[in-house]
PyMOL commands that place a pseudoatom at each C-alpha (Angstrom):
pseudoatom trace, name=CA, resn=MET, resi=1, chain=A, elem=C, hetatm=0, pos=[36.817, -30.614, 39.850]
pseudoatom trace, name=CA, resn=ALA, resi=2, chain=A, elem=C, hetatm=0, pos=[39.410, -28.949, 37.561]
pseudoatom trace, name=CA, resn=ASP, resi=3, chain=A, elem=C, hetatm=0, pos=[38.747, -25.769, 39.340]
pseudoatom trace, name=CA, resn=LEU, resi=4, chain=A, elem=C, hetatm=0, pos=[40.628, -27.327, 42.362]
pseudoatom trace, name=CA, resn=VAL, resi=5, chain=A, elem=C, hetatm=0, pos=[43.731, -27.383, 40.504]
pseudoatom trace, name=CA, resn=THR, resi=6, chain=A, elem=C, hetatm=0, pos=[46.411, -24.872, 41.921]
pseudoatom trace, name=CA, resn=LEU, resi=7, chain=A, elem=C, hetatm=0, pos=[50.011, -23.931, 40.825]
pseudoatom trace, name=CA, resn=ARG, resi=8, chain=A, elem=C, hetatm=0, pos=[53.095, -23.278, 43.104]
pseudoatom trace, name=CA, resn=PRO, resi=9, chain=A, elem=C, hetatm=0, pos=[56.657, -22.930, 42.983]
pseudoatom trace, name=CA, resn=VAL, resi=10, chain=A, elem=C, hetatm=0, pos=[58.792, -26.160, 42.953]
pseudoatom trace, name=CA, resn=ALA, resi=11, chain=A, elem=C, hetatm=0, pos=[60.004, -27.125, 46.354]
pseudoatom trace, name=CA, resn=GLU, resi=12, chain=A, elem=C, hetatm=0, pos=[63.151, -29.204, 47.001]
pseudoatom trace, name=CA, resn=GLU, resi=13, chain=A, elem=C, hetatm=0, pos=[61.017, -32.168, 47.944]
pseudoatom trace, name=CA, resn=ASP, resi=14, chain=A, elem=C, hetatm=0, pos=[59.256, -32.206, 44.556]
pseudoatom trace, name=CA, resn=LEU, resi=15, chain=A, elem=C, hetatm=0, pos=[62.548, -32.700, 42.691]
pseudoatom trace, name=CA, resn=SER, resi=16, chain=A, elem=C, hetatm=0, pos=[62.481, -36.708, 42.960]
pseudoatom trace, name=CA, resn=TRP, resi=17, chain=A, elem=C, hetatm=0, pos=[58.819, -36.795, 42.278]
pseudoatom trace, name=CA, resn=LEU, resi=18, chain=A, elem=C, hetatm=0, pos=[59.417, -34.569, 39.114]
pseudoatom trace, name=CA, resn=ALA, resi=19, chain=A, elem=C, hetatm=0, pos=[62.301, -36.725, 38.005]
pseudoatom trace, name=CA, resn=GLY, resi=20, chain=A, elem=C, hetatm=0, pos=[59.755, -39.625, 38.104]
pseudoatom trace, name=CA, resn=LEU, resi=21, chain=A, elem=C, hetatm=0, pos=[57.721, -38.153, 35.404]
pseudoatom trace, name=CA, resn=THR, resi=22, chain=A, elem=C, hetatm=0, pos=[60.424, -38.726, 32.748]
pseudoatom trace, name=CA, resn=ASN, resi=23, chain=A, elem=C, hetatm=0, pos=[61.858, -41.814, 34.148]
pseudoatom trace, name=CA, resn=GLY, resi=24, chain=A, elem=C, hetatm=0, pos=[60.631, -43.906, 31.209]
pseudoatom trace, name=CA, resn=PRO, resi=25, chain=A, elem=C, hetatm=0, pos=[57.782, -44.086, 28.582]
pseudoatom trace, name=CA, resn=ALA, resi=26, chain=A, elem=C, hetatm=0, pos=[55.335, -45.378, 31.086]
pseudoatom trace, name=CA, resn=ALA, resi=27, chain=A, elem=C, hetatm=0, pos=[55.752, -42.307, 33.143]
pseudoatom trace, name=CA, resn=SER, resi=28, chain=A, elem=C, hetatm=0, pos=[55.970, -39.631, 30.706]
pseudoatom trace, name=CA, resn=GLY, resi=29, chain=A, elem=C, hetatm=0, pos=[53.621, -40.797, 28.077]
pseudoatom trace, name=CA, resn=VAL, resi=30, chain=A, elem=C, hetatm=0, pos=[54.098, -41.992, 24.578]
pseudoatom trace, name=CA, resn=HIS, resi=31, chain=A, elem=C, hetatm=0, pos=[54.293, -38.177, 23.274]
pseudoatom trace, name=CA, resn=GLU, resi=32, chain=A, elem=C, hetatm=0, pos=[56.760, -37.165, 25.660]
pseudoatom trace, name=CA, resn=TRP, resi=33, chain=A, elem=C, hetatm=0, pos=[59.379, -39.869, 25.932]
pseudoatom trace, name=CA, resn=HIS, resi=34, chain=A, elem=C, hetatm=0, pos=[62.328, -38.557, 24.418]
pseudoatom trace, name=CA, resn=GLY, resi=35, chain=A, elem=C, hetatm=0, pos=[65.001, -40.745, 25.960]
pseudoatom trace, name=CA, resn=TRP, resi=36, chain=A, elem=C, hetatm=0, pos=[67.038, -40.462, 29.262]
pseudoatom trace, name=CA, resn=SER, resi=37, chain=A, elem=C, hetatm=0, pos=[68.849, -37.240, 30.324]
pseudoatom trace, name=CA, resn=ASP, resi=38, chain=A, elem=C, hetatm=0, pos=[71.002, -36.005, 33.053]
pseudoatom trace, name=CA, resn=PRO, resi=39, chain=A, elem=C, hetatm=0, pos=[69.045, -36.902, 36.150]
pseudoatom trace, name=CA, resn=GLN, resi=40, chain=A, elem=C, hetatm=0, pos=[70.740, -34.106, 38.165]
pseudoatom trace, name=CA, resn=ARG, resi=41, chain=A, elem=C, hetatm=0, pos=[70.057, -31.150, 35.599]
pseudoatom trace, name=CA, resn=ARG, resi=42, chain=A, elem=C, hetatm=0, pos=[66.811, -30.024, 37.189]
pseudoatom trace, name=CA, resn=ARG, resi=43, chain=A, elem=C, hetatm=0, pos=[68.149, -30.161, 40.698]
pseudoatom trace, name=CA, resn=ARG, resi=44, chain=A, elem=C, hetatm=0, pos=[71.089, -28.020, 39.769]
pseudoatom trace, name=CA, resn=ARG, resi=45, chain=A, elem=C, hetatm=0, pos=[68.793, -25.382, 38.050]
pseudoatom trace, name=CA, resn=TRP, resi=46, chain=A, elem=C, hetatm=0, pos=[66.548, -25.576, 41.153]
pseudoatom trace, name=CA, resn=ALA, resi=47, chain=A, elem=C, hetatm=0, pos=[69.543, -24.955, 43.244]
pseudoatom trace, name=CA, resn=GLU, resi=48, chain=A, elem=C, hetatm=0, pos=[70.635, -21.933, 41.037]
pseudoatom trace, name=CA, resn=THR, resi=49, chain=A, elem=C, hetatm=0, pos=[67.073, -20.326, 40.288]
pseudoatom trace, name=CA, resn=GLY, resi=50, chain=A, elem=C, hetatm=0, pos=[64.349, -22.376, 41.938]
pseudoatom trace, name=CA, resn=LEU, resi=51, chain=A, elem=C, hetatm=0, pos=[63.402, -23.121, 38.281]
pseudoatom trace, name=CA, resn=LEU, resi=52, chain=A, elem=C, hetatm=0, pos=[61.933, -19.541, 37.965]
pseudoatom trace, name=CA, resn=GLY, resi=53, chain=A, elem=C, hetatm=0, pos=[63.686, -17.017, 35.894]
pseudoatom trace, name=CA, resn=GLU, resi=54, chain=A, elem=C, hetatm=0, pos=[63.675, -14.326, 33.300]
pseudoatom trace, name=CA, resn=ASP, resi=55, chain=A, elem=C, hetatm=0, pos=[64.057, -16.980, 30.344]
pseudoatom trace, name=CA, resn=GLY, resi=56, chain=A, elem=C, hetatm=0, pos=[61.263, -19.447, 31.683]
pseudoatom trace, name=CA, resn=GLY, resi=57, chain=A, elem=C, hetatm=0, pos=[60.150, -21.411, 34.706]
pseudoatom trace, name=CA, resn=THR, resi=58, chain=A, elem=C, hetatm=0, pos=[58.453, -24.457, 36.070]
pseudoatom trace, name=CA, resn=VAL, resi=59, chain=A, elem=C, hetatm=0, pos=[55.706, -24.677, 38.563]
pseudoatom trace, name=CA, resn=MET, resi=60, chain=A, elem=C, hetatm=0, pos=[53.941, -27.637, 40.145]
pseudoatom trace, name=CA, resn=VAL, resi=61, chain=A, elem=C, hetatm=0, pos=[50.367, -28.539, 39.421]
pseudoatom trace, name=CA, resn=MET, resi=62, chain=A, elem=C, hetatm=0, pos=[48.602, -29.532, 42.660]
pseudoatom trace, name=CA, resn=LEU, resi=63, chain=A, elem=C, hetatm=0, pos=[45.290, -30.830, 43.462]
pseudoatom trace, name=CA, resn=GLY, resi=64, chain=A, elem=C, hetatm=0, pos=[44.865, -30.263, 47.018]
pseudoatom trace, name=CA, resn=ALA, resi=65, chain=A, elem=C, hetatm=0, pos=[47.939, -31.629, 48.565]
pseudoatom trace, name=CA, resn=ASP, resi=66, chain=A, elem=C, hetatm=0, pos=[48.521, -34.114, 45.711]
pseudoatom trace, name=CA, resn=ARG, resi=67, chain=A, elem=C, hetatm=0, pos=[51.157, -33.487, 43.194]
pseudoatom trace, name=CA, resn=VAL, resi=68, chain=A, elem=C, hetatm=0, pos=[49.407, -33.608, 39.696]
pseudoatom trace, name=CA, resn=GLY, resi=69, chain=A, elem=C, hetatm=0, pos=[52.306, -32.557, 37.230]
pseudoatom trace, name=CA, resn=GLN, resi=70, chain=A, elem=C, hetatm=0, pos=[54.282, -29.741, 36.311]
pseudoatom trace, name=CA, resn=VAL, resi=71, chain=A, elem=C, hetatm=0, pos=[53.806, -26.713, 33.645]
pseudoatom trace, name=CA, resn=SER, resi=72, chain=A, elem=C, hetatm=0, pos=[56.719, -24.864, 32.294]
pseudoatom trace, name=CA, resn=TRP, resi=73, chain=A, elem=C, hetatm=0, pos=[57.518, -21.817, 30.091]
pseudoatom trace, name=CA, resn=ARG, resi=74, chain=A, elem=C, hetatm=0, pos=[60.379, -20.698, 28.006]
pseudoatom trace, name=CA, resn=LYS, resi=75, chain=A, elem=C, hetatm=0, pos=[61.243, -17.694, 26.133]
pseudoatom trace, name=CA, resn=VAL, resi=76, chain=A, elem=C, hetatm=0, pos=[60.741, -17.778, 22.374]
pseudoatom trace, name=CA, resn=ILE, resi=77, chain=A, elem=C, hetatm=0, pos=[62.280, -14.849, 20.566]
pseudoatom trace, name=CA, resn=THR, resi=78, chain=A, elem=C, hetatm=0, pos=[59.576, -13.363, 18.045]
pseudoatom trace, name=CA, resn=GLY, resi=79, chain=A, elem=C, hetatm=0, pos=[61.540, -10.251, 16.751]
pseudoatom trace, name=CA, resn=PRO, resi=80, chain=A, elem=C, hetatm=0, pos=[64.521, -7.877, 17.398]
pseudoatom trace, name=CA, resn=ALA, resi=81, chain=A, elem=C, hetatm=0, pos=[62.899, -6.412, 20.590]
pseudoatom trace, name=CA, resn=ALA, resi=82, chain=A, elem=C, hetatm=0, pos=[59.979, -8.945, 21.140]
pseudoatom trace, name=CA, resn=PHE, resi=83, chain=A, elem=C, hetatm=0, pos=[59.511, -12.390, 22.846]
pseudoatom trace, name=CA, resn=GLY, resi=84, chain=A, elem=C, hetatm=0, pos=[56.653, -14.771, 23.746]
pseudoatom trace, name=CA, resn=TRP, resi=85, chain=A, elem=C, hetatm=0, pos=[56.481, -17.921, 26.077]
pseudoatom trace, name=CA, resn=ALA, resi=86, chain=A, elem=C, hetatm=0, pos=[56.197, -21.448, 24.867]
pseudoatom trace, name=CA, resn=LEU, resi=87, chain=A, elem=C, hetatm=0, pos=[54.336, -23.786, 27.165]
pseudoatom trace, name=CA, resn=GLY, resi=88, chain=A, elem=C, hetatm=0, pos=[54.962, -27.388, 28.052]
pseudoatom trace, name=CA, resn=ILE, resi=89, chain=A, elem=C, hetatm=0, pos=[53.206, -29.689, 30.428]
pseudoatom trace, name=CA, resn=GLY, resi=90, chain=A, elem=C, hetatm=0, pos=[53.683, -32.994, 32.176]
pseudoatom trace, name=CA, resn=LEU, resi=91, chain=A, elem=C, hetatm=0, pos=[51.113, -34.838, 34.214]
pseudoatom trace, name=CA, resn=ALA, resi=92, chain=A, elem=C, hetatm=0, pos=[51.263, -38.185, 36.155]
pseudoatom trace, name=CA, resn=ALA, resi=93, chain=A, elem=C, hetatm=0, pos=[49.587, -40.798, 34.306]
pseudoatom trace, name=CA, resn=GLU, resi=94, chain=A, elem=C, hetatm=0, pos=[46.845, -41.207, 36.838]
pseudoatom trace, name=CA, resn=PHE, resi=95, chain=A, elem=C, hetatm=0, pos=[45.772, -37.590, 36.596]
pseudoatom trace, name=CA, resn=ARG, resi=96, chain=A, elem=C, hetatm=0, pos=[45.523, -37.319, 32.693]
pseudoatom trace, name=CA, resn=GLY, resi=97, chain=A, elem=C, hetatm=0, pos=[42.262, -37.011, 30.926]
pseudoatom trace, name=CA, resn=ARG, resi=98, chain=A, elem=C, hetatm=0, pos=[40.383, -35.228, 33.898]
pseudoatom trace, name=CA, resn=GLY, resi=99, chain=A, elem=C, hetatm=0, pos=[40.759, -31.555, 32.770]
pseudoatom trace, name=CA, resn=TYR, resi=100, chain=A, elem=C, hetatm=0, pos=[43.559, -30.663, 35.112]
pseudoatom trace, name=CA, resn=GLY, resi=101, chain=A, elem=C, hetatm=0, pos=[45.893, -30.038, 32.289]
pseudoatom trace, name=CA, resn=SER, resi=102, chain=A, elem=C, hetatm=0, pos=[43.646, -27.522, 30.658]
pseudoatom trace, name=CA, resn=GLU, resi=103, chain=A, elem=C, hetatm=0, pos=[43.027, -25.893, 33.911]
pseudoatom trace, name=CA, resn=ALA, resi=104, chain=A, elem=C, hetatm=0, pos=[46.829, -25.593, 34.621]
pseudoatom trace, name=CA, resn=GLN, resi=105, chain=A, elem=C, hetatm=0, pos=[47.397, -24.323, 31.224]
pseudoatom trace, name=CA, resn=ARG, resi=106, chain=A, elem=C, hetatm=0, pos=[44.699, -21.696, 31.588]
pseudoatom trace, name=CA, resn=GLN, resi=107, chain=A, elem=C, hetatm=0, pos=[46.017, -20.729, 34.842]
pseudoatom trace, name=CA, resn=ILE, resi=108, chain=A, elem=C, hetatm=0, pos=[49.731, -20.225, 33.808]
pseudoatom trace, name=CA, resn=VAL, resi=109, chain=A, elem=C, hetatm=0, pos=[48.434, -18.294, 30.752]
pseudoatom trace, name=CA, resn=HIS, resi=110, chain=A, elem=C, hetatm=0, pos=[46.812, -15.799, 33.087]
pseudoatom trace, name=CA, resn=TYR, resi=111, chain=A, elem=C, hetatm=0, pos=[49.720, -15.551, 35.332]
pseudoatom trace, name=CA, resn=LEU, resi=112, chain=A, elem=C, hetatm=0, pos=[51.939, -15.020, 32.579]
pseudoatom trace, name=CA, resn=PHE, resi=113, chain=A, elem=C, hetatm=0, pos=[49.724, -12.313, 30.814]
pseudoatom trace, name=CA, resn=ALA, resi=114, chain=A, elem=C, hetatm=0, pos=[49.444, -10.718, 34.349]
pseudoatom trace, name=CA, resn=HIS, resi=115, chain=A, elem=C, hetatm=0, pos=[53.092, -10.599, 35.280]
pseudoatom trace, name=CA, resn=THR, resi=116, chain=A, elem=C, hetatm=0, pos=[55.021, -10.373, 32.098]
pseudoatom trace, name=CA, resn=GLN, resi=117, chain=A, elem=C, hetatm=0, pos=[54.613, -7.857, 28.987]
pseudoatom trace, name=CA, resn=VAL, resi=118, chain=A, elem=C, hetatm=0, pos=[54.424, -10.653, 26.268]
pseudoatom trace, name=CA, resn=ASN, resi=119, chain=A, elem=C, hetatm=0, pos=[51.559, -10.631, 23.712]
pseudoatom trace, name=CA, resn=ARG, resi=120, chain=A, elem=C, hetatm=0, pos=[51.890, -14.368, 22.579]
pseudoatom trace, name=CA, resn=ILE, resi=121, chain=A, elem=C, hetatm=0, pos=[52.020, -17.638, 24.335]
pseudoatom trace, name=CA, resn=GLU, resi=122, chain=A, elem=C, hetatm=0, pos=[52.368, -20.767, 22.271]
pseudoatom trace, name=CA, resn=ALA, resi=123, chain=A, elem=C, hetatm=0, pos=[52.294, -24.563, 22.779]
pseudoatom trace, name=CA, resn=THR, resi=124, chain=A, elem=C, hetatm=0, pos=[53.022, -27.335, 20.549]
pseudoatom trace, name=CA, resn=THR, resi=125, chain=A, elem=C, hetatm=0, pos=[51.891, -31.027, 20.653]
pseudoatom trace, name=CA, resn=GLU, resi=126, chain=A, elem=C, hetatm=0, pos=[52.486, -34.158, 18.355]
pseudoatom trace, name=CA, resn=ILE, resi=127, chain=A, elem=C, hetatm=0, pos=[49.769, -34.354, 15.773]
pseudoatom trace, name=CA, resn=THR, resi=128, chain=A, elem=C, hetatm=0, pos=[48.699, -37.622, 17.048]
pseudoatom trace, name=CA, resn=ASN, resi=129, chain=A, elem=C, hetatm=0, pos=[48.318, -36.304, 20.594]
pseudoatom trace, name=CA, resn=VAL, resi=130, chain=A, elem=C, hetatm=0, pos=[44.539, -35.569, 20.235]
pseudoatom trace, name=CA, resn=ALA, resi=131, chain=A, elem=C, hetatm=0, pos=[43.999, -35.339, 23.982]
pseudoatom trace, name=CA, resn=GLU, resi=132, chain=A, elem=C, hetatm=0, pos=[46.444, -32.550, 24.483]
pseudoatom trace, name=CA, resn=GLN, resi=133, chain=A, elem=C, hetatm=0, pos=[44.863, -30.781, 21.410]
pseudoatom trace, name=CA, resn=ARG, resi=134, chain=A, elem=C, hetatm=0, pos=[41.610, -30.780, 23.009]
pseudoatom trace, name=CA, resn=ALA, resi=135, chain=A, elem=C, hetatm=0, pos=[43.328, -29.660, 26.183]
pseudoatom trace, name=CA, resn=LEU, resi=136, chain=A, elem=C, hetatm=0, pos=[44.894, -26.590, 24.569]
pseudoatom trace, name=CA, resn=GLU, resi=137, chain=A, elem=C, hetatm=0, pos=[41.588, -25.722, 22.906]
pseudoatom trace, name=CA, resn=LYS, resi=138, chain=A, elem=C, hetatm=0, pos=[39.604, -26.052, 26.202]
pseudoatom trace, name=CA, resn=ALA, resi=139, chain=A, elem=C, hetatm=0, pos=[42.397, -23.695, 27.861]
pseudoatom trace, name=CA, resn=GLY, resi=140, chain=A, elem=C, hetatm=0, pos=[41.587, -21.061, 25.398]
pseudoatom trace, name=CA, resn=PHE, resi=141, chain=A, elem=C, hetatm=0, pos=[44.359, -21.703, 22.602]
pseudoatom trace, name=CA, resn=THR, resi=142, chain=A, elem=C, hetatm=0, pos=[43.765, -21.442, 18.908]
pseudoatom trace, name=CA, resn=ARG, resi=143, chain=A, elem=C, hetatm=0, pos=[45.133, -23.995, 16.378]
pseudoatom trace, name=CA, resn=GLU, resi=144, chain=A, elem=C, hetatm=0, pos=[47.439, -22.312, 13.845]
pseudoatom trace, name=CA, resn=GLY, resi=145, chain=A, elem=C, hetatm=0, pos=[48.741, -24.946, 11.725]
pseudoatom trace, name=CA, resn=VAL, resi=146, chain=A, elem=C, hetatm=0, pos=[51.204, -28.047, 11.520]
pseudoatom trace, name=CA, resn=LEU, resi=147, chain=A, elem=C, hetatm=0, pos=[54.847, -28.007, 11.953]
pseudoatom trace, name=CA, resn=ARG, resi=148, chain=A, elem=C, hetatm=0, pos=[56.274, -30.441, 9.737]
pseudoatom trace, name=CA, resn=GLY, resi=149, chain=A, elem=C, hetatm=0, pos=[58.899, -32.697, 11.054]
pseudoatom trace, name=CA, resn=THR, resi=150, chain=A, elem=C, hetatm=0, pos=[59.939, -30.664, 14.166]
pseudoatom trace, name=CA, resn=ALA, resi=151, chain=A, elem=C, hetatm=0, pos=[59.895, -33.367, 16.981]
pseudoatom trace, name=CA, resn=PHE, resi=152, chain=A, elem=C, hetatm=0, pos=[62.305, -35.979, 17.160]
pseudoatom trace, name=CA, resn=ARG, resi=153, chain=A, elem=C, hetatm=0, pos=[61.350, -39.133, 19.077]
pseudoatom trace, name=CA, resn=GLN, resi=154, chain=A, elem=C, hetatm=0, pos=[61.866, -42.812, 18.822]
pseudoatom trace, name=CA, resn=GLY, resi=155, chain=A, elem=C, hetatm=0, pos=[64.163, -42.644, 15.872]
pseudoatom trace, name=CA, resn=ARG, resi=156, chain=A, elem=C, hetatm=0, pos=[61.945, -40.501, 13.603]
pseudoatom trace, name=CA, resn=TRP, resi=157, chain=A, elem=C, hetatm=0, pos=[60.557, -37.095, 13.172]
pseudoatom trace, name=CA, resn=HIS, resi=158, chain=A, elem=C, hetatm=0, pos=[57.094, -36.188, 13.897]
pseudoatom trace, name=CA, resn=ASP, resi=159, chain=A, elem=C, hetatm=0, pos=[54.889, -33.306, 12.958]
pseudoatom trace, name=CA, resn=GLN, resi=160, chain=A, elem=C, hetatm=0, pos=[53.312, -31.017, 15.454]
pseudoatom trace, name=CA, resn=ILE, resi=161, chain=A, elem=C, hetatm=0, pos=[50.422, -28.732, 15.695]
pseudoatom trace, name=CA, resn=ILE, resi=162, chain=A, elem=C, hetatm=0, pos=[51.087, -25.217, 16.923]
pseudoatom trace, name=CA, resn=TYR, resi=163, chain=A, elem=C, hetatm=0, pos=[48.824, -23.408, 19.076]
pseudoatom trace, name=CA, resn=SER, resi=164, chain=A, elem=C, hetatm=0, pos=[48.482, -19.981, 20.389]
pseudoatom trace, name=CA, resn=VAL, resi=165, chain=A, elem=C, hetatm=0, pos=[46.813, -17.427, 22.792]
pseudoatom trace, name=CA, resn=LEU, resi=166, chain=A, elem=C, hetatm=0, pos=[47.086, -13.639, 22.345]
pseudoatom trace, name=CA, resn=ARG, resi=167, chain=A, elem=C, hetatm=0, pos=[47.032, -11.151, 25.361]
pseudoatom trace, name=CA, resn=ASP, resi=168, chain=A, elem=C, hetatm=0, pos=[43.760, -9.480, 24.146]
pseudoatom trace, name=CA, resn=GLU, resi=169, chain=A, elem=C, hetatm=0, pos=[42.046, -12.991, 23.852]
pseudoatom trace, name=CA, resn=VAL, resi=170, chain=A, elem=C, hetatm=0, pos=[42.198, -13.343, 27.826]
pseudoatom trace, name=CA, resn=THR, resi=171, chain=A, elem=C, hetatm=0, pos=[40.344, -11.376, 30.362]
pseudoatom trace, name=CA, resn=LEU, resi=172, chain=A, elem=C, hetatm=0, pos=[42.557, -10.910, 33.288]
pseudoatom trace, name=CA, resn=GLU, resi=173, chain=A, elem=C, hetatm=0, pos=[41.061, -10.708, 36.704]
pseudoatom trace, name=CA, resn=ASP, resi=174, chain=A, elem=C, hetatm=0, pos=[41.689, -7.344, 38.481]
pseudoatom trace, name=CA, resn=ALA, resi=175, chain=A, elem=C, hetatm=0, pos=[44.691, -7.942, 40.979]
pseudoatom trace, name=CA, resn=GLY, resi=176, chain=A, elem=C, hetatm=0, pos=[43.452, -5.247, 43.252]
pseudoatom trace, name=CA, resn=PRO, resi=177, chain=A, elem=C, hetatm=0, pos=[44.090, -1.548, 43.748]
pseudoatom trace, name=CA, resn=ALA, resi=178, chain=A, elem=C, hetatm=0, pos=[47.047, -0.164, 41.870]
for i in range(1, 178): cmd.bond("trace and resi %d" % i, "trace and resi %d" % (i + 1))
show_as sticks, trace
zoom trace
């Protein structure tokens, strides 16, 4: 069923739905609730860039006509002339644990390697978020290690696990004639 997941750019009518994903701990999930923030920030960014730009982007995760969540990426500088991408994902509670997140992350990895020159894509998750660790591994990521005390949530610092996938670890489908 996860193979029915598709990605598409964020449309204006998605913005309110996306805001609901971060509206509180029940919506965002225990590992992603970092407090309230500017409710219009995403709308302003969407008006300026459509949430797609040179430094990152956000796309919708869809299951047919149903919104499942969003997956995003942002630029991570890795050297004087190099960068990679860091991924993030948020799924609506009713769609978690069904493989949709793994499939969305696999698809965005393929998209980013096909359309940008990066060599590395990484993702982090809290050390207690075992479900996301499994999802990343299922999507082809390799666990690299523990980042101690890097995520601040609910008044304290939390350790994270860092994962990555490299360009030569992914087989890209032929996009057609050159």
